[in-house]
N, C-alpha and C positions, 0 to 999 in steps of 0.2 A: 851320602850315607851310603854304606855297604853293608848293613847289619844282614846277618844270616838269620831269616825267619820261619818256624815252621807254621802253619796255620790251618786247623782243621774245619771242614765242612765250608769250602772256599768256592764251590761252583756255583751258588745263587746268593740272591738277598745279601746280608750284611757282609757274608764272608766274601762275595765276590767283590763288593765294594771296596772293602777293606785291602783285598789283594791288589786291586787297580791302583788305590791310592798308595799303597806302600812300594809298589814297584814305578812310579810317577817318582817317589821319593829317593829311588835308587839301590832300595832293598833288593836282595836276592832271596825270592818268596817263594817256598815248597810248600804247596797246597796237598793235605791229605782230604780224600773225599771216596766215596762209594762209587759215585759216578766216574764214568769215564771222561778224558778231558783230551780231545785230539789236538796233536801237534803241539803238545807243552811238556817239554823235557823236563819241568819242574812240577810235575803233578804226578801223585801216586796214589794209584786205587787201591784204597785201604779203608776197612771198616774198624773203626775205632775199638769196637768191643772184642777183636781180635789182637789179645796182646802180643802173641809172637808175630805177627804181620805189622804190627804197630814198630815194634823193637826193630825188626828187619828194617824199615824205611826209615827209621831215625838214624840207624848205622850208617845207611847207604846215604842219606845226607850229609852226616860227620865224616863218611871217606871220602867225599867229593869236596867238602868245604874246609873240614878240620876244625870247625866249630859251629855250634848253634847260640846264636845271642838271644833271640826272643820267640818263645812260644805264644800262640794266640789260639786258644781253644773255645772252638767256636760251633762245634758239630753239635747237633741237637733235634729235637723233634717234639710236636705236641699231640695230647690228646685230651678230648672233650668228654664229658658225660658224667652222671650221676656215681660218685666214689662207691656207693653200694652195688652199682650194677657193672662198674668197669670190670672188664676179664680181668683175672690176675695175671694172665701172660702177657697181656698188654702193658700192665702197668711195670711187669718187670723187666720189658724190653726196652720201655722208656728209660727206666731206672739205669739198666747197661749203657744206653748210648749216652744220656745227658750227664749221668754221673760217673759210672765205671769207665766208659770210654775214656772220659778225661783224666781218670787217675792213670789211665794205661799209657798214655801221653806223657802225662809228667813223669810217671817212673822210668821210663825210656830216655827222657831229655834230662832229668836232674843228674845222673851220673857226670855227664859233659860239663855240665854248666858248674857242679861243685869241683870239677877238676880245674875249670878255667877262673875259678873263684869269682864268677861274674854271669848274669842272665838276666831274663825278665820273664815272667809269665803272666799272661794277660787271659784270666777266665771271663767267658761271657755269661752272666747270670740272666736276672730279669726283676722289674719291679715287682712281678708275681713272686719272686721271692721274699718278699716283704708282705706285700699283700695277697694272702691266700686266697685264690677266687674261685668262688661257689661253681662247681660244675666244670673246673679246671684244676681238682686237688691234686692228681699227681704230677703235672706239670709245675704247680707251685711248688709241690714237696721236693722235685728235683732242683729245681732254682736255687731253693731255700738251702738245700745241703750243697749246692755248690758255693754258695756264701760261705757256709761253717768251714767246706775244706778250704777255702781262701784264706779265711782270718787265721786256721790253725797253721798253714803252711807258709804265712807270712812269717811266722815268728821262727818256724822249723828252719828254714833255710836263709832266715837275715845274716847267721853269722859267717856265711859262705859267700855272702856279696850278690846273692839272688833275691830280686826283688819280686813280689808277687801281689798283684792287683785285681779287683772283680769291677766288671762293668756291668750296670744295670739300664738297660733298655727298656723303654715303655712300648706304647702302641707303635709299629712300624709297617710300613705297607709293602710287603713283600709276599713272595710265594708261600711263606710259611703258613698262611691263613688257608691256602688250598690244600697244602699237604698234611694238614692237621688230619689224624684219625678222629672222627666223630661218632659217638654212639647215643640213639635217643632211647635206647632201652630204659624202659621206667618212667618214661617221659608221661606217659596216663597216671601213675602213681603219684607222681610229683606233680600235677597240675598243670603239664605243660611248660614248666619252668626250665626245663632243660633247654628245649627249643629256644625259648625266649632270649636265656641268658646267652647261649652261643651266636645266637643271631645278632644282639647287642654288642658282645664282644667281639666279632668280625667286622662288623660294621665299624668300631672304634678304630682296628687295626687297619682297614684300607683307607680311613681317613687319618693315619698316623704319619708321622716323619717319613723322609724318603730315606732309603739305606744308605746313600752315601752321605747323608748328615750324620747318621750315625756311626759311620765309619771314620768319619774326621774325629771325633773323641777317642775311637779305638786305638787309631793310629798316632794322637797326640799322647794317650797314656804309655802307648808301647815303645815310642821314640825321644819322650822327653829325656833330657839330661838330668835332671835333677830328681831326688828319690820320689818315689810314688807313693801316694795315700793307698790303703788297703781298699779302698772303694770310691767308684765315680758312678754317678746317676747320670742318664744321657735327658737333658731337657730342663729347662726351668720349673715348667709345671711338676714334673715327677720328682726333682728335686724338693720342691715343696711339700709334696705328698710324702716322701721319705721321711722329711724332717718332722711332719705332723705326725707320723706314725711313732715317733718316739716321746711326742710331746702328749698326745691325745690319749685318754681310758680305752683300753683296748676294748673294750663294750661298746664303746661310740664308733670307734674304726671298723668292728665287726658290722654293728649297725649302717653305717655308711656302704659299704660294701653290699649289704643286702638289698639296699636300695638301688645301687647300679646293676648288681648280676646275680640277685636271688632271689627275686619278685616273680 
């Protein structure tokens, strides 16, 4: 395989594992990240919220390769805390990276894919986009928005031969946990529930699957020859949970989430 791939957020966690696996399979991978990467000519230090910088980086890849076959949108971060007390600037920053940053990269890549009448876009959402997690509201909102973006784009670009898919990881043991911006403001008013919820959530993450296991699913979706489905959930237990969400009454699902992360 010699597909040309652009992947955002590839210097750690799922992104890094995905980059490594794609390169093992012979893909030419260009990684966009704000972090510096020494001795990697295929790394671009790009902030995805900077539309002009993103466009310039995509054009540089196209000038070098003559095409972009696959885009994997993985850049993102998390915040936690009570929605009532979350700083509005923090919420806006998260949406700028997790949603509008993704939009910037898609906008820059799509003209080349439309001209080629081929391409594949893989967006990394989260099971939190299905199950809105208490005290992780804005992260859940951003990932639900990524799901909606993917579903709309899937039909918009299908006539051009471009395929779009959404991938939903669950709990994964990565540096994402330590990088999360946590706020305990208002915890006294909420009876200590913020701290208990975040502690439980982070324990689940640190007991989660390896990023290399998640990367296998992402790479399979990116490279499979047949037409992709609009959405893939990683892990049997999470597939079952997503299925149950579509079958169980909404009130029951909210009650279950309260028992897990709201008490």
